C-alpha positions as CSV (number, residue, x, y, z in Angstrom):
1,M,-24.8,52.3,-19.7
2,E,-23.0,49.0,-20.1
3,T,-20.8,49.0,-23.2
4,E,-19.9,46.1,-25.4
5,E,-16.4,46.1,-24.1
6,T,-17.7,46.0,-20.5
7,R,-20.0,43.1,-21.3
8,S,-17.1,41.3,-23.0
9,N,-14.8,41.7,-20.0
10,T,-17.5,40.6,-17.6
11,E,-18.1,37.4,-19.7
12,I,-14.3,36.7,-19.7
13,E,-14.1,37.3,-16.0
14,G,-17.0,34.9,-15.4
15,K,-15.3,32.3,-17.6
16,V,-12.0,32.6,-15.8
17,V,-13.7,32.3,-12.4
18,Q,-15.5,29.2,-13.6
19,I,-12.2,27.7,-14.9
20,F,-10.5,28.5,-11.6
21,S,-13.3,26.8,-9.6
22,H,-13.0,23.7,-11.7
23,F,-9.2,23.9,-11.4
24,M,-9.5,23.9,-7.6
25,E,-11.9,21.0,-7.7
26,R,-9.3,18.9,-9.4
27,V,-6.6,20.1,-6.9
28,A,-8.9,19.0,-4.1
29,K,-9.1,15.6,-5.7
30,F,-5.3,15.5,-5.9
31,E,-5.2,16.4,-2.2
32,E,-7.4,13.4,-1.4
33,L,-5.2,11.1,-3.4
34,A,-2.1,12.4,-1.7
35,A,-3.6,11.8,1.8
36,A,-4.6,8.2,0.8
37,G,-1.2,7.6,-0.7
38,N,0.4,8.6,2.6
39,R,-1.6,5.9,4.4
40,Y,-0.7,3.3,1.8
41,L,3.0,4.2,2.0
42,V,2.9,3.8,5.8
43,N,1.2,0.4,5.4
44,F,3.8,-0.6,2.9
45,R,6.6,0.4,5.3
46,Q,5.0,-1.5,8.3
47,A,4.5,-4.7,6.2
48,L,8.0,-4.5,4.8
49,E,9.6,-4.0,8.3
50,F,7.6,-6.9,9.7
51,I,8.8,-9.2,6.9
52,R,12.4,-8.2,7.3
53,R,12.3,-8.3,11.1
54,P,15.3,-10.2,12.4
55,S,14.8,-13.5,14.2
56,I,15.4,-14.0,17.9
57,E,19.1,-14.6,18.7
58,K,19.0,-18.4,19.2
59,T,22.3,-18.6,20.9
60,S,21.2,-16.5,23.9
61,E,21.0,-18.3,27.3
62,L,17.4,-17.0,27.8
63,F,16.3,-18.4,24.4
64,Q,17.8,-21.8,25.1
65,K,16.0,-22.0,28.5
66,V,12.7,-21.2,26.9
67,I,13.2,-23.8,24.2
68,R,14.3,-26.5,26.7
69,A,11.2,-25.7,28.9
70,N,8.9,-25.9,25.9
71,E,10.2,-28.6,23.6
72,T,7.1,-29.0,21.4
73,D,6.5,-29.5,17.7
74,R,4.7,-26.1,17.7
75,I,7.7,-24.3,19.2
76,Q,10.1,-26.0,16.7
77,S,7.8,-24.9,13.8
78,Y,7.7,-21.4,15.2
79,I,11.5,-21.2,15.3
80,K,11.9,-22.6,11.8
81,A,9.5,-19.9,10.6
82,G,11.9,-17.2,11.9
83,C,10.0,-16.7,15.2
84,A,6.9,-15.4,13.4
85,H,3.5,-17.0,12.9
86,A,3.1,-18.1,9.3
87,T,-0.3,-16.4,9.1
88,S,1.2,-13.1,10.2
89,R,3.9,-13.3,7.6
90,A,1.3,-14.2,4.9
91,E,-0.9,-11.3,6.1
92,N,1.9,-8.8,5.8
93,L,3.0,-10.1,2.4
94,N,-0.6,-9.5,1.3
95,K,-0.6,-6.0,3.0
96,L,2.7,-5.2,1.2
97,N,1.4,-6.2,-2.2
98,T,-2.0,-4.5,-1.7
99,S,-0.4,-1.2,-0.5
100,H,1.9,-1.2,-3.5
101,I,-0.9,-1.7,-5.9
102,Q,-2.9,1.0,-4.3
103,L,0.0,3.4,-4.6
104,L,0.4,2.6,-8.3
105,N,-3.3,3.1,-8.8
106,D,-3.3,6.5,-7.0
107,I,-0.3,7.7,-9.0
108,S,-2.1,6.8,-12.3
109,K,-5.1,8.8,-11.1
110,A,-2.9,11.7,-10.1
111,K,-1.3,11.7,-13.5
112,I,-4.7,12.1,-15.1
113,I,-5.5,15.0,-12.8
114,M,-2.1,16.7,-13.6
115,N,-3.0,16.5,-17.3
116,E,-6.4,18.1,-16.6
117,L,-4.8,20.8,-14.5
118,E,-2.3,21.6,-17.3
119,C,-5.1,22.0,-19.7
120,L,-7.0,24.3,-17.3
121,V,-3.8,26.4,-16.8
122,E,-3.7,26.9,-20.6
123,D,-7.4,27.8,-20.7
124,V,-6.9,30.5,-18.1
125,K,-4.0,31.9,-19.9
126,L,-5.9,32.1,-23.2
127,A,-8.8,33.8,-21.4
128,I,-6.6,36.4,-19.8
129,E,-4.9,37.1,-23.2
130,A,-8.3,37.7,-24.6
131,A,-9.0,40.2,-21.8
132,S,-5.9,42.2,-22.0
133,E,-3.6,43.2,-24.9
134,T,-0.7,43.2,-22.4
135,L,-0.7,39.4,-22.0
136,Q,0.2,38.1,-25.5
137,E,1.5,34.7,-26.3
138,D,5.1,36.0,-26.5
139,G,4.6,37.9,-23.2
140,P,5.9,36.8,-19.8
141,D,4.7,33.6,-18.3
142,L,2.5,33.9,-15.3
143,A,4.4,31.4,-13.2
144,A,7.7,33.0,-14.0
145,T,6.6,36.6,-13.1
146,Y,5.0,35.8,-9.8
147,S,6.7,33.9,-7.0
148,E,5.0,32.0,-4.2
149,E,6.5,34.5,-1.7
150,G,4.7,37.3,-3.5
151,M,1.3,35.8,-2.9
152,S,0.9,37.3,0.5
153,S,-2.8,38.1,0.4
154,V,-5.9,37.8,-1.8
155,P,-7.1,41.1,-3.2
156,E,-10.4,42.3,-1.9
157,K,-11.8,42.4,-5.4
158,P,-9.6,40.0,-7.4
159,E,-9.1,40.8,-11.1
160,V,-8.9,38.2,-13.9
161,V,-5.1,38.3,-13.8
162,D,-5.2,37.4,-10.0
163,Y,-6.9,34.2,-10.8
164,G,-4.4,33.5,-13.6
165,I,-1.4,34.1,-11.2
166,M,-2.9,31.9,-8.5
167,V,-3.5,29.1,-11.0
168,A,0.1,29.2,-12.2
169,V,1.5,29.2,-8.6
170,V,-0.8,26.4,-7.4
171,Y,-0.1,24.3,-10.5
172,S,3.7,24.7,-10.0
173,M,3.4,23.5,-6.4
174,V,1.1,20.5,-7.1
175,K,3.2,19.4,-10.0
176,Q,6.4,19.3,-7.9
177,D,4.5,17.3,-5.3
178,Y,3.2,14.9,-7.9
179,V,6.7,14.4,-9.3
180,M,8.1,13.6,-5.8
181,Q,5.3,11.1,-5.2
182,E,5.8,9.4,-8.6
183,K,9.6,9.0,-7.9
184,I,8.9,7.5,-4.4
185,V,6.4,5.0,-5.7
186,S,8.6,3.9,-8.7
187,S,11.5,3.3,-6.3
188,L,9.6,1.0,-3.9
189,D,10.5,-2.7,-3.8
190,L,11.6,-5.4,-1.4
191,K,15.1,-4.1,-1.4
192,T,14.2,-0.6,-0.3
193,S,16.2,0.1,2.9
194,S,14.6,1.1,6.2
195,G,16.3,4.4,6.0
196,E,15.0,5.1,2.5
197,I,11.4,4.3,3.2
198,E,11.5,6.3,6.4
199,S,12.6,9.3,4.4
200,Y,9.9,8.6,1.8
201,C,7.2,8.6,4.5
202,L,8.5,11.8,6.0
203,M,8.7,13.6,2.7
204,W,5.2,12.4,1.6
205,S,3.6,13.6,4.9
206,L,5.4,16.9,4.9
207,R,4.8,17.7,1.3
208,P,7.6,20.3,1.2
209,F,6.6,21.7,-2.2
210,V,3.1,22.7,-1.2
211,N,2.7,26.0,0.7
212,D,-0.3,25.7,2.9
213,E,-0.8,29.5,3.1
214,I,-0.9,29.8,-0.7
215,M,-3.4,27.0,-0.9
216,H,-5.6,28.8,1.8
217,Q,-5.4,32.0,-0.3
218,A,-6.4,30.1,-3.4
219,W,-9.5,28.7,-1.8
220,K,-10.5,32.2,-0.7
221,L,-10.5,33.3,-4.3
222,I,-13.5,31.0,-5.1
223,P,-16.7,33.2,-4.9
């Protein structure tokens, strides 16, 4: 016969699973923004490199021969424009500006998601505390007591605490990823060196703070 305590625990477990599912939905949205941000950053880099592309060396013998053989107003205008079509330069300036705006917009959306995730982490913690007297407010923090290395596999029958642990670990990874992206976007301008932006693109695409195996395990926890 089902006792009141059993019913209560079942209700709490159902609530935690529901919160966890919503949590992962928001994580998925963050993942989409991260992927889009990677494309925008690459576009920004390409446009910036085009704009800063050095002109042809005008003192070379080959260059002088080409100019003498094609002494036209169009060629002269092309040279004055830095050996780049005016339309191409304008297109890349627009591409640079658009990419930067898209990155800023995505970071703003990501910040909202991070705030939502933080609230969901707290909701899970409170639900777990209600389910077990061993997890009190002054007890150990889930993220501090469980490392990413320890999340080797998903239990066959996950308990409420397993969901709480996974939420804490995933939130920690995603938050570090967000902070990295925010710093990259805030540092972008016309003075950003080629070496810097190359490193930014590499870091954004690699996402060093996100453990793919942990994320895979987290998705497996959704019933």
